[in-house]
C-alpha positions as CSV (number, residue, x, y, z in Angstrom):
1,X,6.2,18.2,51.9
2,X,5.9,17.9,48.2
3,X,3.9,15.0,46.7
4,X,5.1,13.4,43.4
5,X,2.3,13.1,40.9
6,X,3.2,10.7,38.1
7,X,2.4,11.7,34.5
8,X,-0.9,10.3,33.3
9,X,-0.5,8.0,30.3
10,X,-3.1,8.9,27.6
11,X,-2.1,6.2,25.1
12,X,-0.5,2.8,24.8
13,X,2.6,3.3,22.7
14,X,3.4,0.7,20.1
15,X,6.9,-0.7,20.6
16,X,8.5,-1.1,17.1
17,X,10.6,-4.2,16.7
18,X,14.1,-3.4,15.5
19,X,14.2,-2.6,11.8
20,X,16.0,-5.4,9.8
21,X,15.8,-3.9,6.4
22,X,15.2,-0.1,6.4
23,X,15.4,2.4,3.6
24,X,17.9,5.0,2.6
25,X,18.1,8.0,0.3
26,X,20.3,5.9,-1.9
27,X,17.4,3.4,-2.4
28,X,15.0,3.2,-5.3
29,X,11.7,2.2,-3.6
30,X,8.7,0.6,-5.3
31,X,5.5,1.0,-3.3
32,X,2.4,-1.1,-4.0
33,X,-1.0,-1.5,-2.2
34,X,-4.0,0.3,-0.7
35,X,-4.7,4.0,-0.8
36,X,-2.6,4.3,2.3
37,X,0.3,3.5,0.0
38,X,-0.6,6.5,-2.1
39,X,-0.7,8.9,0.8
40,X,2.6,7.7,2.4
41,X,4.3,7.3,-1.0
42,X,3.4,10.9,-1.9
43,X,5.0,12.1,1.4
44,X,8.2,10.1,0.7
45,X,8.4,11.6,-2.8
46,X,7.9,15.1,-1.3
47,X,10.8,14.4,1.1
48,X,13.2,13.5,-1.6
49,X,13.1,9.8,-1.8
50,X,13.2,8.0,-5.2
51,X,9.8,6.2,-5.3
52,X,7.5,4.6,-7.8
53,X,4.0,4.4,-6.3
54,X,1.2,2.1,-7.5
55,X,1.9,1.9,-11.2
56,X,-1.4,0.0,-11.7
57,X,-3.3,2.2,-9.4
58,X,-4.6,1.3,-5.9
59,X,-4.5,-2.4,-5.0
60,X,-6.1,-3.9,-1.9
61,X,-5.7,-7.7,-1.7
62,X,-2.5,-9.8,-1.6
63,X,-3.3,-11.9,-4.7
64,X,-3.8,-8.7,-6.8
65,X,-0.6,-7.2,-5.5
66,X,1.3,-10.5,-6.3
67,X,-0.2,-10.5,-9.8
68,X,1.1,-6.9,-10.3
69,X,4.6,-7.8,-9.1
70,X,4.6,-10.7,-11.5
71,X,3.6,-8.5,-14.4
72,X,6.4,-6.0,-13.5
73,X,9.0,-8.7,-13.3
74,X,7.9,-10.2,-16.6
75,X,7.3,-6.9,-18.3
76,X,4.4,-8.4,-20.3
77,X,2.4,-5.7,-22.1
78,X,-1.3,-5.4,-21.9
79,X,-3.2,-6.4,-25.1
80,X,-6.7,-6.0,-26.5
81,X,-7.9,-9.2,-24.7
82,X,-7.1,-7.5,-21.4
83,X,-9.4,-4.5,-22.1
84,X,-12.8,-4.4,-20.4
85,X,-15.6,-1.8,-20.8
86,X,-16.7,-0.6,-17.4
87,X,-20.2,-1.2,-16.2
88,X,-23.0,1.0,-14.8
89,X,-23.5,2.5,-18.3
90,X,-20.0,3.9,-18.4
91,X,-18.3,4.3,-21.8
92,X,-14.9,4.1,-20.4
93,X,-12.4,1.2,-20.9
94,X,-10.0,-0.3,-18.3
95,X,-8.7,-3.7,-17.2
96,X,-9.2,-6.0,-14.3
97,X,-5.6,-5.4,-13.3
98,X,-6.0,-1.6,-12.9
99,X,-7.7,1.0,-10.7
100,X,-10.4,3.0,-12.5
101,X,-8.1,6.0,-12.5
102,X,-6.6,4.4,-15.6
103,X,-9.9,4.2,-17.5
104,X,-10.0,6.0,-20.9
105,X,-12.7,6.7,-23.5
106,X,-11.3,4.2,-25.9
107,X,-9.6,0.8,-25.7
108,X,-6.6,2.1,-27.6
109,X,-6.3,5.0,-25.3
110,X,-6.4,2.8,-22.2
111,X,-3.7,0.4,-23.7
112,X,-1.5,3.4,-24.5
113,X,-1.8,4.7,-20.9
114,X,-1.5,1.3,-19.2
115,X,1.5,0.2,-21.2
116,X,3.4,3.5,-20.9
117,X,3.0,3.2,-17.1
118,X,4.0,-0.5,-17.2
119,X,7.2,0.1,-19.2
120,X,8.2,2.9,-16.9
121,X,7.5,0.8,-13.8
122,X,9.2,-2.3,-15.1
123,X,12.3,-0.3,-15.7
124,X,12.1,1.0,-12.2
125,X,11.5,-2.5,-10.9
126,X,14.6,-3.8,-12.6
127,X,16.8,-1.3,-10.8
128,X,14.9,-0.8,-7.5
129,X,16.4,-1.9,-4.2
130,X,13.5,-1.9,-1.8
131,X,9.8,-2.8,-2.1
132,X,7.1,-1.7,0.3
133,X,3.7,-3.5,0.2
134,X,0.6,-2.3,2.1
135,X,-2.1,-4.9,2.4
136,X,-5.7,-3.5,2.7
137,X,-8.0,-6.5,2.8
138,X,-8.0,-10.3,2.6
139,X,-11.3,-10.2,0.7
140,X,-10.9,-11.0,-3.0
141,X,-13.1,-10.9,-6.1
142,X,-12.7,-13.7,-8.7
143,X,-14.1,-13.2,-12.2
144,X,-16.0,-16.3,-13.0
145,X,-15.5,-16.1,-16.8
146,X,-11.8,-15.4,-16.7
147,X,-11.0,-17.6,-13.7
148,X,-8.7,-15.1,-12.0
149,X,-8.7,-12.6,-9.2
150,X,-9.4,-9.0,-10.1
151,X,-7.9,-5.8,-8.7
152,X,-11.1,-3.9,-9.5
153,X,-14.6,-5.0,-10.5
154,X,-15.0,-1.9,-12.7
155,X,-18.7,-1.4,-11.6
156,X,-19.7,-4.5,-13.7
157,X,-22.6,-6.8,-12.8
158,X,-21.9,-8.5,-9.4
159,X,-23.1,-11.9,-11.0
160,X,-19.8,-11.9,-12.9
161,X,-17.8,-12.3,-9.6
162,X,-17.3,-14.6,-6.7
163,X,-16.2,-12.9,-3.5
164,X,-14.4,-14.8,-0.8
165,X,-11.9,-14.3,2.0
166,X,-8.4,-15.5,1.4
167,X,-7.1,-18.1,3.9
168,X,-4.1,-17.4,6.0
169,X,-2.3,-20.1,4.0
170,X,-3.2,-18.4,0.7
171,X,-2.1,-15.0,2.0
172,X,1.2,-16.4,3.3
173,X,1.9,-18.2,0.0
174,X,1.3,-15.0,-1.9
175,X,3.6,-12.9,0.3
176,X,6.3,-15.6,0.1
177,X,6.1,-15.5,-3.7
178,X,6.4,-11.7,-3.6
179,X,9.6,-12.1,-1.5
180,X,10.9,-14.6,-4.0
181,X,10.3,-12.3,-6.9
182,X,12.2,-9.6,-5.2
183,X,15.4,-11.5,-5.8
184,X,17.5,-10.0,-3.1
185,X,15.6,-6.8,-2.7
186,X,14.4,-6.1,0.8
187,X,10.6,-6.1,1.1
188,X,8.7,-4.3,3.9
189,X,5.1,-5.3,4.6
190,X,2.5,-3.3,6.4
191,X,-1.2,-3.6,7.0
192,X,-3.3,-0.6,6.1
193,X,-5.0,1.2,9.1
194,X,-8.0,2.0,6.8
195,X,-11.0,0.2,8.1
196,X,-13.1,-1.7,5.5
197,X,-16.6,-1.7,7.1
198,X,-18.6,-3.3,4.3
199,X,-18.7,-6.5,6.4
200,X,-19.0,-4.6,9.7
201,X,-16.5,-4.1,12.5
202,X,-16.1,-7.9,13.1
203,X,-15.6,-8.7,9.4
204,X,-13.0,-6.0,9.2
205,X,-11.1,-7.5,12.1
206,X,-11.3,-11.0,10.6
207,X,-9.9,-9.7,7.3
208,X,-7.1,-7.7,9.0
209,X,-6.3,-10.7,11.2
210,X,-5.8,-12.9,8.1
211,X,-3.3,-10.4,6.7
212,X,-1.5,-10.0,10.0
213,X,-1.1,-13.8,10.4
214,X,0.1,-14.2,6.8
215,X,2.7,-11.4,7.2
216,X,3.9,-12.9,10.6
217,X,4.4,-16.3,9.0
218,X,6.5,-14.9,6.2
219,X,8.6,-12.4,8.2
220,X,9.4,-15.2,10.8
221,X,11.1,-17.2,8.1
222,X,12.7,-14.8,5.6
223,X,15.6,-12.5,6.5
224,X,15.0,-10.0,3.7
225,X,11.4,-9.2,4.9
226,X,10.2,-6.8,7.6
227,X,7.0,-5.5,9.1
228,X,6.1,-2.0,10.1
229,X,3.0,-1.8,12.5
230,X,1.0,1.0,10.8
231,X,-2.3,-0.8,11.7
232,X,-1.3,-1.1,15.3
233,X,-0.1,2.5,15.6
234,X,-3.5,3.7,14.3
235,X,-5.5,1.5,16.6
236,X,-3.5,1.9,19.8
237,X,-1.8,5.3,19.7
238,X,-4.3,7.2,17.5
239,X,-7.5,5.5,18.5
240,X,-9.4,8.7,19.0
241,X,-11.9,9.6,16.3
242,X,-10.2,13.0,15.9
243,X,-7.5,11.1,14.0
244,X,-10.0,9.9,11.4
245,X,-11.3,11.6,8.2
246,X,-15.0,12.4,7.9
247,X,-15.9,8.9,6.8
248,X,-14.6,7.6,10.1
249,X,-12.6,4.9,8.2
250,X,-9.6,6.6,6.7
251,X,-6.9,8.2,8.8
252,X,-6.9,12.0,8.8
253,X,-4.0,13.9,7.2
254,X,-2.6,14.5,10.7
255,X,-2.6,10.7,11.4
256,X,-1.0,9.9,8.1
257,X,1.8,12.5,8.9
258,X,2.3,10.9,12.3
259,X,2.5,7.3,10.9
260,X,4.8,8.4,8.1
261,X,7.2,10.1,10.6
262,X,7.1,7.0,12.8
263,X,7.9,4.9,9.7
264,X,10.9,7.1,8.8
265,X,12.2,7.2,12.3
266,X,12.0,3.4,12.3
267,X,13.3,2.7,8.8
268,X,15.8,5.5,8.1
269,X,19.3,5.2,9.6
270,X,20.1,8.0,12.1
271,X,22.9,9.2,9.9
272,X,20.3,10.3,7.3
273,X,17.9,12.0,9.8
274,X,19.5,15.4,9.2
275,X,19.0,15.1,5.4
276,X,15.4,14.1,6.1
277,X,14.8,17.2,8.2
278,X,16.4,19.5,5.6
279,X,14.2,17.9,2.8
280,X,11.1,18.3,4.9
281,X,11.8,21.9,5.6
282,X,12.5,22.5,1.9
283,X,9.3,20.9,0.9
284,X,7.2,22.9,3.4
285,X,8.9,26.1,2.1
286,X,8.0,25.1,-1.5
287,X,4.3,24.8,-0.4
288,X,4.3,28.3,1.2
289,X,2.5,30.9,-0.9
290,X,3.3,34.4,0.1
291,X,0.4,36.8,0.7
292,X,0.5,39.7,-1.8
């Protein structure tokens, strides 16, 4: 007599809620947020999607992301008063609205670079149809002298800044304002699976919890918003350390591939899956270097 042996479950699959917004190959997609945005945005670009990714560089907290969307919507150029010399003996110039990848040896050089990127991104914003925001942390740095949140401290003296955790109310208000600025564009929120361990494991969970509660409040009340569970997939389906990079905080390339494919399976209509497979194959062929 044969004995039925059930398959052993080796993970707890994350059940995605039905996608209310989605993306299409006909969309122009603006992507803003943490370095997880950069990695997923690069993959979407490689697979043939029309994307604009982090035109101010990597952004982490909801208030900085909101400030960047407001700047895109307004199209207000950066001026000399926005330029800041970086600290730690650096001779480079940047701004508190940018990642240090925008830093240049002169103030004029920085402004030229920053405003060129702004004009291009503002034009993309005016015609984009979808926005994807990846939130990294609820911790924010406020510059005491300028009275505003900064996207990057630029290695300047810590005494210039006040660091505090956004409340759930502040986070939800910032996300609601983002949705309002989208003016009919669908917006998809996600929380980065990257662990921020400066405040330890518990502090990381507190920060992520603030973001998750803020997103949940916004998505419960707005029909043009959606949430993709990248954070949950990483923590429940890919919880093994083999899916992390060497720093044990960032997802590995394999994990990023998996989450990106899960996102596309969730967000892309089935009628476009064949086009996606064709584009993925074409991209992989383009990366192949024949051995001579």
